[in-house]
N, CA, C and O atoms as a MOPAC input file, in Angstrom:
PM7 MOZYME 1SCF
protein

 N      0.70800 1   -10.08100 1    14.71500 1
 C      0.35200 1    -8.89400 1    13.94000 1
 C     -1.08200 1    -8.51600 1    14.28400 1
 O     -1.96400 1    -9.37300 1    14.34300 1
 N     -1.30400 1    -7.24100 1    14.50800 1
 C     -2.63100 1    -6.73800 1    14.82400 1
 C     -3.47100 1    -6.60700 1    13.55700 1
 O     -2.96500 1    -6.69400 1    12.43800 1
 N     -4.76800 1    -6.39500 1    13.76700 1
 C     -5.64900 1    -6.14300 1    12.63000 1
 C     -5.25000 1    -4.82000 1    11.98100 1
 O     -4.68800 1    -3.94900 1    12.64300 1
 N     -5.54000 1    -4.66700 1    10.68500 1
 C     -5.19500 1    -3.40300 1    10.00700 1
 C     -5.92400 1    -2.21500 1    10.63100 1
 O     -7.01500 1    -2.36000 1    11.18200 1
 N     -5.30500 1    -1.04500 1    10.53500 1
 C     -5.91800 1     0.20000 1    10.99700 1
 C     -7.11700 1     0.48900 1    10.10200 1
 O     -7.04100 1     0.35500 1     8.88000 1
 N     -8.23000 1     0.88900 1    10.72800 1
 C     -9.44400 1     1.16400 1     9.94600 1
 C     -9.86100 1     2.61900 1    10.07100 1
 O     -9.55500 1     3.29600 1    11.05300 1
 N    -10.57700 1     3.08300 1     9.03600 1
 C    -11.15700 1     4.42300 1     9.03500 1
 C    -12.48100 1     4.38200 1     9.78600 1
 O    -12.95000 1     3.31400 1    10.17900 1
 N    -13.07600 1     5.55200 1     9.98200 1
 C    -14.36300 1     5.63500 1    10.67200 1
 C    -15.44400 1     4.83100 1     9.95600 1
 O    -16.34400 1     4.28900 1    10.59900 1
 N    -15.36000 1     4.75100 1     8.61800 1
 C    -16.39600 1     4.04500 1     7.85900 1
 C    -16.17300 1     2.53000 1     7.83500 1
 O    -16.95900 1     1.79900 1     7.23200 1
 N    -15.09400 1     2.05200 1     8.49600 1
 C    -14.85000 1     0.61300 1     8.58500 1
 C    -13.89700 1     0.05800 1     7.54000 1
 O    -13.48500 1    -1.09900 1     7.62900 1
 N    -13.54200 1     0.86500 1     6.55400 1
 C    -12.60900 1     0.38900 1     5.51700 1
 C    -11.16700 1     0.48800 1     6.04100 1
 O    -10.88200 1     1.25500 1     6.96000 1
 N    -10.27700 1    -0.28900 1     5.44800 1
 C     -8.87300 1    -0.28100 1     5.86400 1
 C     -8.23400 1     1.05000 1     5.46900 1
 O     -8.40600 1     1.52800 1     4.34800 1
 N     -7.50000 1     1.63400 1     6.40300 1
 C     -6.80600 1     2.90000 1     6.15800 1
 C     -5.48100 1     2.58700 1     5.47200 1
 O     -4.43300 1     2.53900 1     6.11600 1
 N     -5.53800 1     2.37400 1     4.16300 1
 C     -4.35700 1     1.95500 1     3.41000 1
 C     -3.25700 1     3.01000 1     3.42700 1
 O     -2.07700 1     2.66300 1     3.38700 1
 N     -3.61400 1     4.28100 1     3.48600 1
 C     -2.60900 1     5.35300 1     3.47600 1
 C     -1.76000 1     5.36500 1     4.74000 1
 O     -0.64900 1     5.89400 1     4.72300 1
 N     -2.25400 1     4.79700 1     5.82900 1
 C     -1.51100 1     4.79800 1     7.09600 1
 C     -0.22300 1     3.99300 1     7.00300 1
 O      0.67500 1     4.18000 1     7.82400 1
 N     -0.11400 1     3.10800 1     6.02900 1
 C      1.03900 1     2.21300 1     5.91800 1
 C      2.10900 1     2.70600 1     4.94400 1
 O      3.25600 1     2.26300 1     5.00800 1
 N      1.74300 1     3.61200 1     4.05100 1
 C      2.68100 1     4.06500 1     3.02000 1
 C      3.84900 1     4.81800 1     3.64400 1
 O      3.66400 1     5.69700 1     4.48500 1
 N      5.06700 1     4.45200 1     3.21100 1
 C      6.27100 1     5.09400 1     3.71000 1
 C      6.85000 1     4.45500 1     4.96700 1
 O      7.92500 1     4.85100 1     5.41800 1
 N      6.16200 1     3.48200 1     5.53400 1
 C      6.65200 1     2.84000 1     6.75600 1
 C      7.81100 1     1.89000 1     6.44600 1
 O      7.94600 1     1.40400 1     5.32400 1
 N      8.63700 1     1.63700 1     7.45200 1
 C      9.75100 1     0.69800 1     7.33000 1
 C      9.40200 1    -0.59000 1     8.05800 1
 O      8.57500 1    -0.60900 1     8.97000 1
 N     10.05400 1    -1.66600 1     7.63100 1
 C      9.83300 1    -2.94500 1     8.28700 1
 C     10.82800 1    -3.98400 1     7.83000 1
 O     11.78100 1    -3.68700 1     7.10800 1
 N     10.58800 1    -5.22200 1     8.26700 1
 C     11.43400 1    -6.35400 1     7.90400 1
 C     10.58700 1    -7.43300 1     7.26900 1
 O      9.44400 1    -7.65600 1     7.66900 1
 N     11.15500 1    -8.10900 1     6.26900 1
 C     10.50000 1    -9.22900 1     5.59500 1
 C     11.44300 1   -10.42300 1     5.65900 1
 O     12.64200 1   -10.28200 1     5.42000 1
 N     10.90900 1   -11.59800 1     5.98200 1
 C     11.71100 1   -12.81400 1     6.02000 1
 C     11.82900 1   -13.38100 1     4.60600 1
 O     10.82000 1   -13.65800 1     3.95700 1
 N     13.07100 1   -13.55200 1     4.13100 1
 C     13.33100 1   -14.13500 1     2.82000 1
 C     14.26900 1   -15.32700 1     3.03800 1
 O     15.47800 1   -15.15800 1     3.19800 1
 N     13.69600 1   -16.52200 1     3.04100 1
 C     14.48700 1   -17.74800 1     3.24300 1
 C     15.38300 1   -17.67600 1     4.48000 1
 O     16.55800 1   -18.03900 1     4.42700 1
 N     14.82100 1   -17.21000 1     5.58100 1
 C     15.56500 1   -17.16000 1     6.83100 1
 C     16.35400 1   -15.88400 1     7.05100 1
 O     16.88600 1   -15.67800 1     8.14100 1
 N     16.44600 1   -15.01400 1     6.03900 1
 C     17.12400 1   -13.72100 1     6.19100 1
 C     16.07600 1   -12.64300 1     6.40400 1
 O     15.00300 1   -12.68600 1     5.80400 1
 N     16.38200 1   -11.68600 1     7.24900 1
 C     15.50800 1   -10.53000 1     7.43400 1
 C     16.00300 1    -9.40800 1     6.53100 1
 O     17.15300 1    -8.98100 1     6.63000 1
 N     15.12500 1    -8.93200 1     5.64700 1
 C     15.46600 1    -7.86600 1     4.70400 1
 C     14.72300 1    -6.60400 1     5.11200 1
 O     13.50900 1    -6.62900 1     5.31400 1
 N     15.45300 1    -5.49800 1     5.23200 1
 C     14.86900 1    -4.20800 1     5.58600 1
 C     14.16400 1    -3.62700 1     4.36000 1
 O     14.75800 1    -3.52100 1     3.28700 1
 N     12.88800 1    -3.25100 1     4.52800 1
 C     12.07600 1    -2.78300 1     3.40200 1
 C     11.33100 1    -1.50200 1     3.76000 1
 O     11.21300 1    -1.12900 1     4.92800 1
 N     10.83200 1    -0.84400 1     2.71700 1
 C      9.95800 1     0.32100 1     2.85200 1
 C      8.66400 1     0.02900 1     2.09900 1
 O      8.69100 1    -0.51100 1     0.99300 1
 N      7.53200 1     0.38900 1     2.70000 1
 C      6.22200 1     0.21300 1     2.06300 1
 C      6.00200 1     1.36600 1     1.09300 1
 O      6.04600 1     2.53200 1     1.48400 1
 N      5.76300 1     1.03300 1    -0.18300 1
 C      5.55700 1     2.07400 1    -1.19400 1
 C      4.10000 1     2.19800 1    -1.63100 1
 O      3.68500 1     3.24900 1    -2.12100 1
 N      3.32300 1     1.12800 1    -1.45500 1
 C      1.93000 1     1.15600 1    -1.90200 1
 C      1.16000 1     0.10400 1    -1.13800 1
 O      1.74900 1    -0.76300 1    -0.49200 1
 N     -0.15300 1     0.17900 1    -1.21100 1
 C     -1.02900 1    -0.78100 1    -0.52700 1
 C     -2.21300 1    -1.10800 1    -1.42100 1
 O     -2.55200 1    -0.35200 1    -2.33100 1
 N     -2.84200 1    -2.25800 1    -1.14200 1
 C     -4.05800 1    -2.62000 1    -1.88400 1
 C     -4.85000 1    -3.63000 1    -1.05400 1
 O     -4.30800 1    -4.33500 1    -0.20200 1
 N     -6.13700 1    -3.67200 1    -1.33500 1
 C     -6.99800 1    -4.72000 1    -0.80200 1
 C     -7.41700 1    -5.54000 1    -2.00700 1
 O     -8.08500 1    -5.03200 1    -2.90800 1
 N     -7.02400 1    -6.81800 1    -2.02600 1
 C     -7.23500 1    -7.67100 1    -3.18100 1
 C     -7.85300 1    -8.99300 1    -2.73400 1
 O     -7.24200 1    -9.73000 1    -1.96000 1
 N     -9.05700 1    -9.29900 1    -3.21100 1
 C     -9.75600 1   -10.53400 1    -2.83600 1
 C     -9.85000 1   -10.68800 1    -1.32800 1
 O     -9.67500 1   -11.78500 1    -0.79800 1
 N    -10.12700 1    -9.58100 1    -0.63200 1
 C    -10.30000 1    -9.61200 1     0.81400 1
 C     -9.00700 1    -9.66500 1     1.60000 1
 O     -9.03800 1    -9.75500 1     2.82800 1
 N     -7.87100 1    -9.61200 1     0.92300 1
 C     -6.56600 1    -9.66800 1     1.58300 1
 C     -5.93400 1    -8.28500 1     1.50100 1
 O     -6.06700 1    -7.59900 1     0.48700 1
 N     -5.24600 1    -7.87000 1     2.56400 1
 C     -4.57800 1    -6.57300 1     2.60500 1
 C     -3.09900 1    -6.78500 1     2.31400 1
 O     -2.39700 1    -7.44600 1     3.07900 1
 N     -2.62600 1    -6.21800 1     1.19500 1
 C     -1.24400 1    -6.39400 1     0.75400 1
 C     -0.46900 1    -5.08600 1     0.82900 1
 O     -1.02600 1    -4.00200 1     0.65400 1
 N      0.82700 1    -5.21100 1     1.09400 1
 C      1.74000 1    -4.08000 1     1.07300 1
 C      2.74900 1    -4.30300 1    -0.04800 1
 O      3.27600 1    -5.40600 1    -0.19600 1
 N      3.02000 1    -3.27500 1    -0.83100 1
 C      4.08200 1    -3.33900 1    -1.83900 1
 C      5.34200 1    -2.82300 1    -1.15600 1
 O      5.38500 1    -1.68200 1    -0.69500 1
 N      6.37100 1    -3.67000 1    -1.09500 1
 C      7.59900 1    -3.30200 1    -0.39800 1
 C      8.78100 1    -3.31000 1    -1.35400 1
 O      8.82900 1    -4.08400 1    -2.31000 1
 N      9.74300 1    -2.42000 1    -1.06800 1
 C     11.00900 1    -2.38100 1    -1.80300 1
 C     12.12600 1    -2.48900 1    -0.77000 1
 O     12.00500 1    -1.95600 1     0.33300 1
 N     13.22100 1    -3.18000 1    -1.12400 1
 C     14.33300 1    -3.27800 1    -0.17100 1
 C     15.03600 1    -1.93000 1    -0.01800 1
 O     15.09400 1    -1.14100 1    -0.96100 1
 N     15.57100 1    -1.67300 1     1.18500 1
 C     16.31100 1    -0.42300 1     1.39800 1
 C     17.65600 1    -0.46700 1     0.68200 1
 O     18.19100 1     0.57700 1     0.31000 1
 N     18.20100 1    -1.64700 1     0.48900 1
 C     19.43600 1    -1.84100 1    -0.28100 1
 C     19.09700 1    -2.81000 1    -1.40400 1
 O     18.38400 1    -3.78700 1    -1.17200 1
 N     19.58100 1    -2.57000 1    -2.59400 1
 C     19.27600 1    -3.44200 1    -3.71700 1
 C     18.12000 1    -2.88900 1    -4.52600 1
 O     17.84800 1    -1.68900 1    -4.49200 1
 N     17.43400 1    -3.77000 1    -5.25900 1
 C     16.33600 1    -3.29600 1    -6.09800 1
 C     15.23400 1    -4.33900 1    -6.16400 1
 O     15.38200 1    -5.45100 1    -5.65800 1
 N     14.13300 1    -3.96800 1    -6.79200 1
 C     12.97100 1    -4.83500 1    -6.93000 1
 C     11.84700 1    -4.40000 1    -6.01500 1
 O     12.01300 1    -3.52700 1    -5.16400 1
 N     10.70500 1    -5.02500 1    -6.20900 1
 C      9.54200 1    -4.78300 1    -5.35200 1
 C      8.70800 1    -6.03500 1    -5.31500 1
 O      8.81000 1    -6.88600 1    -6.19800 1
 N      7.87700 1    -6.15200 1    -4.28800 1
 C      7.03500 1    -7.33500 1    -4.15800 1
 C      5.79900 1    -6.99000 1    -3.33500 1
 O      5.87700 1    -6.26000 1    -2.34700 1
 N      4.64900 1    -7.53000 1    -3.76200 1
 C      3.42000 1    -7.41900 1    -2.98200 1
 C      3.42300 1    -8.55400 1    -1.96000 1
 O      3.60800 1    -9.71900 1    -2.31300 1
 N      3.21800 1    -8.20400 1    -0.69300 1
 C      3.25800 1    -9.17700 1     0.39900 1
 C      2.07500 1    -8.93100 1     1.31800 1
 O      1.72200 1    -7.78400 1     1.59200 1
 N      1.45500 1   -10.01800 1     1.79700 1
 C      0.38200 1    -9.89600 1     2.78800 1
 C      0.92400 1    -9.11300 1     3.98300 1
 O      2.03100 1    -9.37800 1     4.45100 1
 N      0.14900 1    -8.15500 1     4.47200 1
 C      0.63200 1    -7.27800 1     5.54500 1
 C      1.06000 1    -8.05100 1     6.78400 1
 O      1.90200 1    -7.57600 1     7.54600 1
 N      0.49700 1    -9.22700 1     6.99500 1
 C      0.84900 1   -10.03600 1     8.16600 1
 C      2.28500 1   -10.54500 1     8.09300 1
 O      2.85700 1   -10.91600 1     9.11800 1
 N      2.87500 1   -10.56900 1     6.90100 1
 C      4.23700 1   -11.06900 1     6.71200 1
 C      5.29500 1    -9.96900 1     6.71900 1
 O      6.46200 1   -10.22100 1     6.41900 1
 N      4.88300 1    -8.74800 1     7.06300 1
 C      5.83300 1    -7.63100 1     7.15800 1
 C      5.87500 1    -7.19300 1     8.62500 1
 O      4.85400 1    -6.80300 1     9.19200 1
 N      7.05900 1    -7.26100 1     9.23000 1
 C      7.23500 1    -6.79700 1    10.60900 1
 C      7.51300 1    -5.30600 1    10.56700 1
 O      8.64500 1    -4.88700 1    10.32500 1
 N      6.47900 1    -4.50000 1    10.80300 1
 C      6.63800 1    -3.04900 1    10.73800 1
 C      7.40800 1    -2.54800 1    11.95300 1
 O      7.24400 1    -3.06500 1    13.05800 1
 N      8.25500 1    -1.53100 1    11.73900 1
 C      9.07900 1    -1.01200 1    12.82500 1
 C      8.27400 1    -0.14300 1    13.79400 1
 O      8.67200 1     0.00800 1    14.95000 1
 N      7.17200 1     0.42200 1    13.35700 1
 C      6.30300 1     1.23900 1    14.20200 1
 C      4.85700 1     0.82400 1    14.00300 1
 O      4.53300 1     0.06500 1    13.08900 1
 N      4.00300 1     1.32800 1    14.86300 1
 C      2.57200 1     1.10900 1    14.70800 1
 C      2.02800 1     2.15300 1    13.74500 1
 O      2.29900 1     3.34200 1    13.91200 1
 N      1.25600 1     1.72400 1    12.72600 1
 C      0.69000 1     2.71300 1    11.78600 1
 C     -0.23200 1     3.68400 1    12.51700 1
 O     -0.96100 1     3.29800 1    13.43100 1
 N     -0.19100 1     4.93100 1    12.10900 1
 C     -1.05700 1     5.94900 1    12.69900 1
 C     -2.15700 1     6.28000 1    11.70100 1
 O     -1.87800 1     6.52900 1    10.52900 1
 N     -3.40600 1     6.28300 1    12.15900 1
 C     -4.51500 1     6.56700 1    11.24100 1
 C     -4.33800 1     7.92200 1    10.55500 1
 O     -3.89900 1     8.89200 1    11.17200 1
 N     -4.68400 1     7.97000 1     9.28600 1
 C     -4.61800 1     9.24000 1     8.56100 1
 C     -5.86900 1    10.04300 1     8.87100 1
 O     -6.92400 1     9.48100 1     9.16700 1
 N     -5.74400 1    11.35000 1     8.80000 1
 C     -6.87700 1    12.23300 1     9.07400 1
 C     -7.86500 1    12.16200 1     7.92300 1
 O     -7.48300 1    12.05700 1     6.75700 1
 N     -9.12500 1    12.22000 1     8.27100 1
 C    -10.16200 1    12.26900 1     7.24100 1
 C    -10.05600 1    13.60700 1     6.52900 1
 O     -9.77300 1    14.62300 1     7.16500 1
 N    -10.27800 1    13.62600 1     5.21900 1
 C    -10.18500 1    14.89700 1     4.49500 1
 C    -11.25600 1    15.87800 1     4.96000 1
 O    -12.36200 1    15.48800 1     5.33400 1
 N    -10.90200 1    17.14600 1     4.92900 1
 C    -11.85300 1    18.19100 1     5.30000 1
 C    -12.96700 1    18.26800 1     4.25400 1
 O    -12.75100 1    17.99500 1     3.07300 1
 N    -14.15400 1    18.64200 1     4.71200 1
 C    -15.25700 1    18.82100 1     3.77100 1
 C    -14.95200 1    20.02600 1     2.88900 1
 O    -14.54200 1    21.07600 1     3.38400 1
 N    -15.14900 1    19.87400 1     1.60600 1
 C    -14.72400 1    20.93500 1     0.70500 1
 C    -15.87100 1    21.76500 1     0.13600 1
 O    -15.63300 1    22.84200 1    -0.41100 1
 N    -17.09000 1    21.29400 1     0.25200 1
 C    -18.19400 1    22.07200 1    -0.31000 1
 C    -19.31700 1    22.20000 1     0.71000 1
 O    -19.41100 1    21.41700 1     1.65500 1
 N    -20.14700 1    23.18300 1     0.50500 1
 C    -21.30100 1    23.38000 1     1.38500 1
 C    -22.23300 1    22.17500 1     1.28900 1
 O    -22.80800 1    21.74000 1     2.28700 1
 N    -22.37600 1    21.64100 1     0.07000 1
 C    -23.24000 1    20.46600 1    -0.13200 1
 C    -22.76600 1    19.30500 1     0.73800 1
 O    -23.57800 1    18.64800 1     1.38900 1
 N    -21.44000 1    19.04600 1     0.75500 1
 C    -20.91100 1    17.96400 1     1.56800 1
 C    -21.14200 1    18.23100 1     3.05500 1
 O    -21.42900 1    17.30400 1     3.81400 1
 N    -21.02000 1    19.49900 1     3.47700 1
 C    -21.24700 1    19.84500 1     4.87700 1
 C    -22.69800 1    19.57000 1     5.25800 1
 O    -22.96500 1    19.01300 1     6.32300 1
 N    -23.63400 1    19.95600 1     4.39900 1
 C    -25.05600 1    19.75100 1     4.68000 1
 C    -25.37100 1    18.26100 1     4.74000 1
 O    -26.09700 1    17.81600 1     5.62900 1
 N    -24.82800 1    17.48400 1     3.79700 1
 C    -25.05900 1    16.03900 1     3.80900 1
 C    -24.50300 1    15.40000 1     5.08100 1
 O    -25.13400 1    14.51700 1     5.66100 1
 N    -23.33800 1    15.83900 1     5.50800 1
 C    -22.73600 1    15.30400 1     6.71400 1
 C    -23.58900 1    15.62000 1     7.94400 1
 O    -23.83800 1    14.74700 1     8.77600 1
 N    -24.02700 1    16.85500 1     8.05200 1
 C    -24.86500 1    17.24400 1     9.18400 1
 C    -26.19700 1    16.50600 1     9.17200 1
 O    -26.70400 1    16.12000 1    10.22600 1
 N    -26.76600 1    16.30900 1     7.98900 1
 C    -28.02500 1    15.57500 1     7.85400 1
 C    -27.85800 1    14.13100 1     8.32200 1
 O    -28.71400 1    13.60300 1     9.03200 1
 N    -26.75500 1    13.49100 1     7.92400 1
 C    -26.49700 1    12.10400 1     8.33200 1
 C    -26.32100 1    12.00500 1     9.84000 1
 O    -26.81600 1    11.06600 1    10.46400 1
 N    -25.61600 1    12.97200 1    10.42900 1
 C    -25.40800 1    12.96300 1    11.88000 1
 C    -26.74100 1    13.14800 1    12.61200 1
 O    -26.98500 1    12.49900 1    13.62900 1
 N    -27.59900 1    14.02900 1    12.09700 1
 C    -28.90300 1    14.26000 1    12.71600 1
 C    -29.76700 1    13.00400 1    12.64000 1
 O    -30.44900 1    12.66400 1    13.60700 1
 N    -29.74600 1    12.31300 1    11.50400 1
 C    -30.51300 1    11.06300 1    11.35700 1
 C    -30.01600 1    10.00400 1    12.32500 1
 O    -30.80900 1     9.27400 1    12.91900 1
 N    -28.70900 1     9.92200 1    12.48200 1
 C    -28.12400 1     8.92500 1    13.38900 1
 C    -28.53000 1     9.21400 1    14.82900 1
 O    -28.77800 1     8.28600 1    15.59900 1
 N    -28.59900 1    10.49700 1    15.20100 1
 C    -29.01100 1    10.86600 1    16.55500 1
 C    -30.47600 1    10.48700 1    16.79500 1
 O    -30.83000 1     9.99800 1    17.86800 1
 N    -31.31000 1    10.71400 1    15.80000 1
 C    -32.73200 1    10.39800 1    15.92300 1
 C    -32.95000 1     8.90100 1    16.06200 1
 O    -33.82800 1     8.46700 1    16.80700 1
 N    -32.15200 1     8.10500 1    15.34400 1
 C    -32.30800 1     6.65400 1    15.39100 1
 C    -31.79400 1     6.07100 1    16.69400 1
 O    -32.22100 1     4.98900 1    17.09800 1
 N    -30.88600 1     6.76900 1    17.35800 1
 C    -30.29200 1     6.26300 1    18.61300 1
 C    -31.20400 1     6.42400 1    19.79200 1
 O    -30.84400 1     6.04700 1    20.90700 1

């Protein structure tokens, strides 16, 4: 299993995993599941999975879920205010000066 997908700021891109399909080993059986939610808890990245057939849900370490595809990073939200745009440009200018 690869490292989790990360955002530009270095945090785990938890939204990239929601809705994905995969397999979970349950006592030697492979169960087909869908990821419904994600969390980072005590430094561990967990996926909440539900079976495609049957019922129930379980939080499982992401390393124990065989995802059917590679997660694709989610797009960063667009800046919504002029203030946010100015702050972003200011941060980029400072980073250029420090480089």
